[in-house]
C-alpha positions as CSV (number, residue, x, y, z in Angstrom):
1,M,179.6,-10.4,123.6
2,N,180.4,-7.6,125.7
3,R,177.5,-5.3,126.6
4,S,179.6,-2.2,126.0
5,K,180.6,-3.4,122.6
6,F,176.9,-4.0,121.7
7,S,176.0,-0.5,122.7
8,W,178.7,0.9,120.6
9,I,177.5,-1.0,117.5
10,A,173.7,-0.6,118.2
11,L,173.7,3.1,118.6
12,P,175.0,3.8,115.1
13,L,172.6,1.3,113.6
14,L,169.6,2.9,115.3
15,A,170.8,6.3,114.0
16,M,171.0,5.0,110.5
17,F,167.5,3.5,110.7
18,A,166.1,6.8,112.1
19,V,167.6,8.8,109.2
20,A,166.4,6.3,106.7
21,G,162.9,6.4,108.2
22,N,162.7,10.2,108.1
23,A,163.9,10.2,104.5
24,F,161.3,7.7,103.5
25,A,158.6,9.7,105.3
26,D,159.7,12.9,103.5
27,E,159.6,11.2,100.1
28,N,156.1,9.9,100.8
29,A,155.0,13.4,101.7
30,I,156.4,14.9,98.5
31,V,154.7,12.3,96.4
32,S,151.4,13.0,98.1
33,L,151.8,16.7,97.5
34,Q,152.5,16.1,93.8
35,N,149.4,13.9,93.5
36,Q,147.3,16.7,95.1
37,V,148.7,19.3,92.7
38,E,148.0,17.1,89.7
39,Q,144.4,16.5,90.9
40,S,143.9,20.2,91.5
41,N,145.1,21.0,88.0
42,K,142.8,18.4,86.5
43,N,139.8,19.9,88.4
44,Q,140.7,23.4,87.2
45,N,141.0,22.3,83.6
46,Q,137.7,20.6,83.9
47,Q,136.1,23.8,85.3
48,V,137.7,25.9,82.6
49,G,136.4,23.6,80.0
50,D,132.9,23.7,81.5
51,L,132.9,27.5,81.5
52,K,134.1,27.6,77.9
53,N,131.2,25.4,76.9
54,Q,128.7,27.6,78.8
55,V,130.1,30.7,77.1
56,N,129.8,29.1,73.7
57,D,126.2,28.1,74.4
58,L,125.4,31.7,75.6
59,T,127.0,33.2,72.5
60,K,124.9,30.9,70.2
61,K,121.7,31.9,72.1
62,L,122.6,35.6,71.8
63,S,123.2,35.3,68.1
64,M,119.8,33.6,67.7
65,L,118.1,36.4,69.7
66,E,119.8,39.1,67.6
67,S,118.7,37.4,64.4
68,K,115.1,37.2,65.6
69,L,115.1,40.9,66.8
70,T,116.4,42.0,63.4
71,T,113.6,40.1,61.7
72,V,111.0,41.6,63.9
73,E,112.3,45.2,63.4
74,N,112.4,44.7,59.6
75,N,108.8,43.5,59.7
76,V,107.6,46.4,61.8
77,T,109.5,49.0,59.7
78,A,108.0,47.5,56.5
79,S,104.5,47.7,58.0
80,K,104.7,51.5,58.8
81,P,104.0,54.0,56.1
82,A,106.9,56.4,56.0
83,I,108.1,59.4,54.0
84,V,111.6,58.4,52.8
85,H,113.8,60.9,51.1
86,E,115.0,59.6,47.7
87,G,118.5,58.2,48.0
88,H,118.4,57.8,51.8
89,G,117.1,55.1,54.0
90,T,116.2,57.4,56.9
91,V,112.6,58.4,57.7
92,Q,112.0,62.1,57.3
93,P,109.2,64.1,59.3
94,G,106.2,65.0,57.3
95,P,105.2,68.7,56.6
96,L,102.4,68.6,59.2
97,S,104.5,67.0,62.0
98,D,105.3,70.2,63.9
99,I,102.0,72.1,63.7
100,N,101.0,73.8,67.0
101,V,97.3,73.4,67.7
102,S,95.8,75.8,70.2
103,G,92.5,77.7,70.9
104,Y,89.9,78.3,73.6
105,I,86.2,78.2,74.5
106,D,84.7,81.3,75.9
107,T,81.3,81.2,77.7
108,Q,79.7,84.1,79.5
109,W,76.7,85.4,81.4
110,N,75.9,89.1,81.5
111,N,73.3,91.3,83.2
112,N,72.4,95.0,83.0
113,F,70.9,96.6,86.1
114,R,69.0,99.1,84.0
115,Q,67.1,96.2,82.5
116,P,66.8,97.8,79.0
117,K,63.7,96.7,77.1
118,S,66.0,95.9,74.1
119,N,68.2,93.8,76.4
120,A,71.1,95.6,74.8
121,N,74.2,97.0,76.6
122,T,75.0,100.4,75.1
123,G,78.6,101.1,74.1
124,R,79.5,97.4,73.7
125,V,80.5,95.5,70.6
126,F,81.1,92.0,72.0
127,D,79.0,91.4,75.2
128,T,76.0,93.3,73.8
129,T,73.1,91.2,75.2
130,S,71.9,91.6,78.7
131,G,70.3,88.9,80.9
132,S,71.5,86.0,78.8
133,F,74.0,83.2,78.7
134,A,76.2,83.2,75.6
135,V,79.0,81.2,73.9
136,N,81.2,84.1,72.8
137,A,83.8,82.1,70.9
138,V,85.1,78.7,70.1
139,E,88.4,79.3,68.4
140,I,90.9,76.8,66.9
141,D,94.4,78.0,65.9
142,L,96.8,76.1,63.7
143,E,100.3,77.5,63.4
144,K,103.6,76.4,62.1
145,A,105.8,79.4,62.9
146,A,108.9,80.3,61.0
147,K,111.7,81.0,63.5
148,D,115.0,81.3,61.6
149,P,116.0,82.9,58.3
150,G,115.1,80.8,55.3
151,Q,112.2,79.1,57.1
152,A,108.5,79.3,56.1
153,G,105.3,78.9,58.1
154,F,101.7,79.7,58.3
155,R,98.8,80.4,60.8
156,V,95.0,79.9,60.6
157,D,92.6,81.1,63.3
158,I,89.0,79.9,62.9
159,M,86.3,81.4,65.2
160,H,82.7,80.4,65.8
161,G,80.3,82.2,68.1
162,N,78.9,85.6,68.9
163,D,82.4,87.2,68.7
164,A,82.8,86.0,65.1
165,N,79.8,88.1,64.1
166,V,81.6,91.2,65.5
167,V,85.0,90.6,64.0
168,N,83.8,89.3,60.6
169,G,87.3,89.5,59.2
170,D,86.6,87.5,56.1
171,G,83.6,89.7,55.1
172,S,81.2,86.8,55.2
173,D,77.5,86.9,56.3
174,A,77.5,88.4,59.8
175,T,74.8,86.0,60.9
176,S,76.9,82.9,60.1
177,S,78.7,83.0,63.4
178,V,81.8,81.6,61.7
179,D,84.8,83.8,60.9
180,L,88.3,83.2,59.4
181,Q,89.9,85.6,61.8
182,Q,93.5,85.1,60.7
183,A,95.0,83.2,57.7
184,Y,98.5,84.1,56.5
185,V,101.7,82.5,55.2
186,Q,105.0,83.5,56.6
187,Y,108.7,83.6,55.4
188,I,111.8,84.9,57.1
189,A,113.9,86.3,54.4
190,P,117.7,86.4,55.1
191,L,119.5,89.6,54.5
192,S,123.1,88.3,54.4
193,M,124.5,91.6,53.2
194,F,123.5,93.2,56.6
195,E,124.8,90.3,58.7
196,N,126.7,91.6,61.8
197,N,125.5,95.1,61.0
198,S,124.9,97.1,64.2
199,I,122.0,99.1,62.7
200,L,120.3,97.2,59.9
201,P,118.5,93.9,60.2
202,S,120.0,90.5,59.1
203,S,116.5,89.2,58.2
204,V,112.9,90.3,57.7
205,N,109.8,88.5,58.7
206,I,107.2,88.7,55.9
207,K,103.5,87.8,56.4
208,A,100.9,87.8,53.6
209,G,97.2,87.2,54.2
210,R,94.9,88.3,57.0
211,F,96.1,89.2,60.5
212,V,94.9,91.0,63.6
213,T,95.6,94.7,64.0
214,L,98.7,96.1,65.7
215,A,96.7,99.0,67.3
216,G,95.7,99.0,71.0
217,L,96.3,96.8,74.0
218,E,93.2,94.7,74.1
219,V,92.8,91.8,71.6
220,I,90.0,89.7,70.2
221,E,91.1,86.5,72.1
222,A,89.4,86.7,75.5
223,P,92.1,84.7,77.5
224,Q,94.7,87.4,76.7
225,N,92.7,90.3,78.1
226,W,92.6,91.3,81.8
227,N,88.8,92.0,81.8
228,I,85.7,90.2,80.6
229,S,84.3,93.1,78.6
230,R,86.3,95.0,76.0
231,S,86.7,98.7,76.4
232,T,84.5,101.1,74.4
233,M,87.7,102.4,72.7
234,F,88.6,98.9,71.5
235,G,85.1,98.4,70.1
236,F,84.7,101.7,68.3
237,G,88.1,103.4,68.2
238,I,90.4,100.9,66.3
239,P,90.1,98.2,63.6
240,F,90.1,94.4,64.3
241,T,91.8,92.8,61.3
242,H,93.7,93.7,58.1
243,T,94.2,91.8,54.8
244,G,97.5,92.5,53.0
245,V,101.3,92.2,53.5
246,R,103.1,92.9,56.8
247,T,106.9,93.0,57.4
248,E,108.7,92.9,60.7
249,F,112.4,93.5,61.4
250,G,114.7,94.8,64.1
251,L,117.0,97.8,64.0
252,F,120.0,98.8,66.2
253,K,120.6,95.2,67.3
254,N,116.8,94.6,67.7
255,F,116.4,97.5,70.1
256,L,113.6,98.7,67.8
257,D,111.0,96.2,66.6
258,V,109.7,97.7,63.4
259,Y,106.6,96.9,61.3
260,V,105.8,98.1,57.8
261,G,102.9,96.9,55.7
262,L,100.2,97.6,53.2
263,N,96.6,96.3,53.5
264,N,93.0,96.7,52.3
265,G,92.1,98.9,55.3
266,W,90.0,98.6,58.3
267,D,88.2,95.2,58.6
268,Q,88.0,94.8,54.8
269,A,88.6,91.3,53.4
270,V,88.2,92.9,49.9
271,D,89.1,96.5,49.4
272,T,86.4,98.9,48.5
273,N,88.8,101.1,46.6
274,K,92.2,101.0,44.9
275,F,94.1,102.9,47.5
276,K,95.9,100.8,50.1
277,T,96.3,101.6,53.8
278,L,99.8,102.1,55.2
279,E,100.6,100.2,58.4
280,T,103.6,101.2,60.5
281,A,104.6,100.4,64.1
282,V,107.6,100.6,66.4
283,G,108.1,98.8,69.7
284,W,111.0,99.3,72.2
285,K,111.9,98.6,75.8
286,L,113.2,100.6,78.6
287,F,115.1,98.8,81.5
288,D,113.6,95.5,80.2
289,K,110.5,96.2,82.3
290,I,108.8,99.0,80.4
291,Q,107.6,98.4,76.9
292,F,106.3,101.0,74.4
293,F,104.5,100.4,71.2
294,H,103.5,103.1,68.7
295,T,101.2,102.4,65.7
296,L,100.1,104.5,62.7
297,Y,97.5,103.6,60.1
298,W,96.9,105.9,57.1
299,G,94.8,105.3,54.0
300,A,91.4,105.6,52.3
301,E,88.6,103.8,54.0
302,N,85.7,105.0,51.9
303,A,84.4,103.5,48.6
304,T,84.8,106.9,46.9
305,I,88.3,108.2,47.3
306,S,90.0,111.5,46.5
307,S,93.0,113.4,47.7
308,G,91.2,114.5,50.8
309,T,89.4,111.4,52.0
310,K,92.1,109.6,54.0
311,R,91.8,108.2,57.5
312,V,94.5,108.3,60.1
313,L,94.8,106.4,63.4
314,L,97.6,106.9,65.9
315,T,97.9,104.6,68.9
316,N,100.4,104.6,71.8
317,T,100.7,101.9,74.5
318,A,102.9,101.3,77.4
319,T,103.2,98.3,79.7
320,I,105.3,98.0,82.9
321,D,105.9,95.3,85.5
322,I,106.0,97.4,88.7
323,T,106.7,94.4,90.9
324,E,106.6,90.6,90.4
325,K,102.9,90.8,91.2
326,L,101.8,94.2,90.1
327,S,101.5,95.2,86.4
328,A,100.2,98.3,84.7
329,M,99.2,99.3,81.2
330,A,98.2,102.6,79.5
331,E,96.9,103.4,76.0
332,S,96.0,106.5,74.0
333,N,94.2,106.6,70.6
334,W,93.4,109.4,68.2
335,G,91.6,108.9,64.9
336,H,90.6,111.4,62.1
337,Q,88.6,111.0,58.9
338,N,88.9,113.6,56.2
339,A,85.7,114.4,54.4
340,G,83.8,111.8,56.3
341,T,80.0,111.8,56.8
342,S,79.2,111.8,60.5
343,G,76.0,111.7,62.4
344,I,75.9,115.4,62.9
345,V,77.4,117.2,59.9
346,N,79.4,116.5,56.8
347,T,82.8,117.5,58.2
348,N,86.1,116.0,59.3
349,P,85.2,113.9,62.3
350,D,87.7,112.7,64.8
351,W,87.6,110.5,67.9
352,A,90.0,109.9,70.8
353,G,90.4,107.9,74.0
354,V,92.7,107.0,76.9
355,A,92.7,104.0,79.2
356,G,94.7,102.8,82.2
357,Y,94.9,99.2,83.5
358,L,96.2,97.6,86.7
359,K,96.5,94.0,87.6
360,Y,97.7,92.4,90.9
361,Q,98.5,88.7,91.0
362,M,97.6,87.9,94.6
363,T,98.4,84.2,94.3
364,P,99.5,82.0,91.4
365,K,95.8,81.3,90.8
366,F,94.0,84.5,91.9
367,S,94.3,88.0,90.5
368,M,92.4,91.3,90.5
369,A,92.3,93.8,87.6
370,S,90.9,97.2,86.9
371,R,90.3,99.4,83.8
372,T,89.6,103.1,83.7
373,E,88.8,104.6,80.3
374,Y,87.6,107.8,78.6
375,F,86.3,107.8,75.0
376,A,85.0,110.7,73.0
377,D,83.3,110.7,69.6
378,K,81.9,114.2,69.5
379,S,81.2,114.1,65.7
380,V,79.1,110.9,66.1
381,F,81.2,109.2,63.5
382,R,82.1,105.9,65.3
383,Q,79.0,105.7,67.5
384,A,75.3,106.4,67.1
385,V,75.2,109.2,69.6
386,D,77.4,112.1,70.8
387,Q,78.9,110.0,73.6
388,R,81.7,111.2,75.8
389,L,82.0,108.2,78.0
390,V,83.8,107.4,81.3
391,G,84.0,103.8,82.3
392,Q,85.3,101.9,85.3
393,T,85.7,98.1,85.3
394,F,86.8,95.7,88.1
395,T,87.5,92.0,87.3
396,A,88.5,89.1,89.6
397,E,90.1,86.0,88.0
398,Y,90.6,82.6,89.5
399,K,92.2,79.6,87.7
400,L,90.5,76.4,88.7
401,T,93.2,74.5,86.7
402,D,96.0,75.6,84.3
403,Q,93.4,75.4,81.5
404,L,90.2,76.6,83.1
405,I,89.8,80.3,83.9
406,T,86.9,81.8,85.8
407,R,86.2,85.5,86.0
408,G,83.7,87.9,87.6
409,E,83.2,91.5,86.6
410,L,81.5,94.7,87.7
411,R,81.4,97.6,85.2
412,F,80.1,101.1,85.4
413,D,79.7,103.5,82.4
414,K,78.7,107.1,82.6
415,G,78.0,109.4,79.5
416,N,77.6,113.1,79.0
417,E,74.2,112.7,77.5
418,S,71.2,112.1,79.8
419,N,69.7,109.7,77.4
420,G,72.8,107.8,76.3
421,F,71.9,104.4,77.9
422,A,69.1,102.0,78.4
423,G,67.2,103.0,75.3
424,G,67.5,106.7,75.9
425,A,66.3,106.5,79.5
426,H,69.5,107.0,81.5
427,S,72.9,108.6,81.5
428,S,74.7,105.6,82.9
429,Q,74.6,101.8,83.2
430,T,76.0,99.2,85.5
431,T,76.6,95.6,84.4
432,V,77.9,92.4,86.0
433,G,79.3,89.5,84.2
434,A,80.7,86.0,84.7
435,Q,82.9,84.1,82.4
436,M,84.5,80.6,82.1
437,I,87.3,80.0,79.5
438,Y,88.9,76.8,78.7
439,V,92.3,77.3,77.0
440,V,93.6,74.5,74.8
């Protein structure tokens, strides 16, 4: 055969074989890819199935846990005593669940530089003993205060210690050293007819029982005073407690804080006569920094009463925050007894006094306070002698903790009589004192 003819025939054959080979190779590749896709789908289906099985197992375990927790909660609830309102399955708080418990322990040491033979500090009613340590008061207060109209509450203050003998609000044996200082029930009566009235009150706070006086700046509770010793005016010029009914309400959108009440009189748990003592007071603010409070008591305080045997007491106080650290207070008192028997003559005795207070808060823990006072009882009705007394007191206070208060005090008293102090031997006396109070 001719070589050129062979080339002409061979070349087409070679081309056909090449095309057929490529086609066969492409077909094999496609089949391989199909196999890979099918295997991948099988693997994914297997993984999805495994995940479904795991989810089902977890769901079963969670259901078992929830069932166990429900059983435990039911057992715990069944084991707890609870007050359940009839017709409801919820637990209601008991009547004693929100009572506020407070109080304090007051301890003191006092010394009189005159060293009186009787160890008595003249002109004092609380820290009367010189050269001695004392537990002035251990007081526990229980209170559930009414806050909104329609709510009721109560308060009970029980005191034990030397101060209890002085206050003696319940009229018990003065040597028992235990006193029911306050005990009253409270109700805030709504006055819906005056709601949104710009003058009259929308509610009135009513208290019935025994409560501390509204007169004066100083109080029975030692932690609330600026000084260790109380002023002579607090001890002899005003009452401590009253037993009766007291109402409180606001006027002119609470610009005026008004008190009106009737009680048995001055420090009388049981009245000695049938005539009640009227109690009125008004408080108001000026520029939100100056507060004024005016108190009037009027009634018969003698066992034998007539039209001319009434006693009256008028007290005015003012407090002002001069700066964030400096505060001041002032007080004036005037009392008068018609047809009262005094230490000098059977006449109409009266008594009066003024006092000024300053306190500077040097640090959050340390402060200094002073008190300057004048008290006059010329008719010898409230004191044993004709004593016109001037007193100056300086007190330093440091809080060791938020609950523990320590104080030191220096006090000087000067009278118009040459024999008014130290058992009739001196016209003045100087005392020092130290105090530690734990506030609950």
